[in-house]
C-alpha positions, -999 to 999 in steps of 0.1 A, spaced: 68 -9 -128 55 -2 -93 78 -6 -63 70 0 -27 83 -9 8 72 -19 42 76 3 73 109 20 79 119 -5 106 119 -34 82 138 -18 53 171 -32 63 159 -68 63 171 -87 32 144 -105 12 147 -143 7 125 -155 -22 111 -190 -19 96 -209 -48 91 -245 -60 97 -246 -97 102 -283 -107 85 -315 -96 105 -329 -67 132 -303 -68 136 -272 -46 147 -238 -60 184 -232 -53 177 -200 -34 146 -215 -17 140 -244 5 175 -258 12 194 -267 44 212 -234 43 184 -210 51 190 -180 73 175 -175 107 137 -170 104 138 -136 121 167 -123 102 151 -118 68 118 -110 51 103 -142 35 88 -138 1 67 -168 -12 64 -169 -50 47 -195 -72 66 -197 -105 45 -193 -137 37 -227 -151 50 -245 -120 38 -280 -111 35 -267 -75 7 -244 -63 7 -222 -33 -5 -249 -9 26 -270 -16 49 -240 -13 33 -230 20 37 -265 34 73 -266 24 79 -232 39 64 -243 72 86 -274 72 118 -255 64 115 -224 85 105 -219 121 72 -200 117 72 -189 153 102 -166 146 91 -151 112 87 -114 115 80 -103 78 61 -122 52 56 -112 16 31 -130 -7 43 -129 -43 25 -144 -73 2 -171 -60 -12 -185 -93 2 -211 -116 -11 -200 -149 -44 -181 -150 -48 -152 -125 -70 -164 -97 -83 -146 -66 -60 -145 -36 -88 -158 -14 -76 -194 -10 -41 -182 -4 -51 -159 24 -73 -186 39 -43 -209 41 -22 -182 58 -50 -172 82 -56 -209 91 -20 -211 104 -20 -177 121 -14 -192 155 19 -205 143 32 -170 136 31 -152 170 60 -129 159 47 -118 126 48 -80 124 46 -72 87 26 -87 59 26 -77 22 -2 -91 2 5 -93 -35 41 -82 -37 39 -85 -74 54 -62 -101 41 -56 -136 66 -81 -149 43 -108 -134 9 -91 -135 -4 -56 -140 -17 -41 -108 -53 -38 -121 -53 -75 -132 -45 -88 -97 -75 -108 -84 -80 -98 -48 -105 -108 -21 -116 -99 14 -85 -90 35 -104 -84 67 -97 -119 81 -60 -111 80 -63 -82 104 -85 -103 127 -62 -133 126 -30 -113 133 -37 -89 162 1 -84 166 6 -71 131 21 -36 128 25 -33 90 0 -43 63 5 -35 26 -21 -47 0 -15 -43 -37 -44 -45 -62 -80 -34 -62 -100 -58 -84 -123 -77 -61 -108 -62 -30 -130 -62 1 -124 -47 36 -149 -44 64 -145 -19 93 -121 -34 119 -106 -27 153 -69 -33 155 -48 -21 184 -12 -25 171 -13 -16 134 10 13 127 13 12 89 -15 6 64 -12 10 27 -35 1 -2 -18 3 -36 -42 2 -65 -50 13 -100 -86 14 -89 -95 14 -52 -132 5 -44 -151 31 -25 -163 4 0 -126 -2 10 -120 35 15 -151 38 36 -141 8 56 -107 23 64 -124 55 75 -148 36 98 -121 14 114 -107 19 149 -70 20 145 -56 39 175 -19 30 169 -19 38 131 9 63 123 10 59 85 -19 56 61 -16 56 23 -44 51 -2 -38 49 -40 -72 57 -55 -66 50 -91 -91 55 -119 -128 47 -124 -120 25 -154 -103 0 -131 -128 3 -102 -116 34 -85 -150 49 -76 -142 66 -43 -152 103 -39 -141 131 -16 -169 124 7 -155 89 14 -123 103 29 -140 129 51 -137 108 83 -100 102 76 -94 140 72 -113 145 105 -88 121 121 -110 112 151 -104 75 147 -67 79 139 -52 97 170 -16 85 163 -15 94 126 17 112 115 18 105 78 -11 106 53 -9 97 17 -40 104 -5 -25 96 -38 -28 84 -74 -61 102 -78 -81 117 -106 -97 141 -81 -64 152 -66 -74 189 -68 -105 181 -46 -83 162 -22 -59 191 -19 -87 216 -13 -102 193 14 -68 188 30 -63 225 32 -88 227 60 -87 192 74 -84 188 112 -59 159 109 -33 180 92 -18 200 121 -5 168 138 10 153 106 47 152 101 45 143 64 18 145 37 17 130 2 -7 141 -26 16 125 -52 10 104 -83 -23 120 -93 -34 149 -115 -27 177 -92 -29 211 -110 -23 247 -101 -59 249 -89 -54 222 -63 -19 235 -52 -33 271 -48 -61 258 -26 -36 238 -5 -14 269 0 -43 292 8 -55 269 36 -40 262 70 -2 264 75 19 235 63 52 248 75 52 223 104 56 194 79 89 177 75 80 166 40 53 172 13 53 147 -16 37 160 -48 57 140 -73 39 132 -106 19 164 -110 6 190 -135 19 222 -118 32 250 -139 68 262 -133 54 294 -116 32 273 -92 61 250 -84 82 280 -74 53 294 -53 51 261 -34 88 261 -27 88 297 -15 58 291 7 74 261 24 111 270 28 117 245 57 98 216 42 113 189 20 90 192 -10 91 166 -38 80 182 -71 97 157 -94 80 141 -124 63 172 -136 39 163 -164 32 186 -194 -2 202 -188 -16 205 -223 -53 213 -226 -56 190 -256 -40 160 -237 -55 137 -211 -42 140 -176 -32 106 -162 -24 92 -128 9 74 -122 -5 39 -117 -37 27 -134 -35 -5 -154 
């Protein structure tokens, strides 16, 4: 199971799930006459497995039932009927109606858990048009890496960007690094594993660590990686770190080597939090980290057994 969230300012909004499950009949919790105000909730659109209705019909019904001009948060759940299909046509439909959503601030593409589809099986596409079509967007979360494309973009309002993946393509990482995102405060990248298309390297994130295109960055998450020790060593001397308030190197295969490099680099005592959960640190190194950062909220949960005969694994792959 993989669960995430949108930016902190949207956490209190209840989620209303809309779906069309039977021919000619609306789901009880969905498109009825008793829907809440459009700006009071986060709207999640979900195509039921085996439904007679596809995303086009669901989208049309949504636009008819809800005032799109007031919608602030939109989550796209499962968009396929039976076989997994790329999200391209679904995003094209959303982008085509972008002018009807002037208040949209947060968008979650592929709000899908493993109960519906494993993260590595999600069929993605180019998400660049979304950023171009919604210049007012502040939060964008994208789940899935198979077929994912992003081109370098300029976006003046985006404050939160997260790519969750069991295998994040290197082209996507380089596109993030090359984008002009002056308002971005939170960036999180789940690198995943090579087996599922996660072919990024430490060189691909160098511009991110330099921070020149991210002047507002306050939280950086470089996570779920097979080269977590290399990331830690690079972060130890990265120019972007002194202005961060929080840092996450969680969910990967961080070992004592990476943790030692991190502690031997620039000071981290200015951080409010350091997330290292799901790691391969020995008890002695965990204690060293705690003692070195007494005023920092350090998450060292989910310690994995570091057996030389066992394969180290990231938290989210398939």
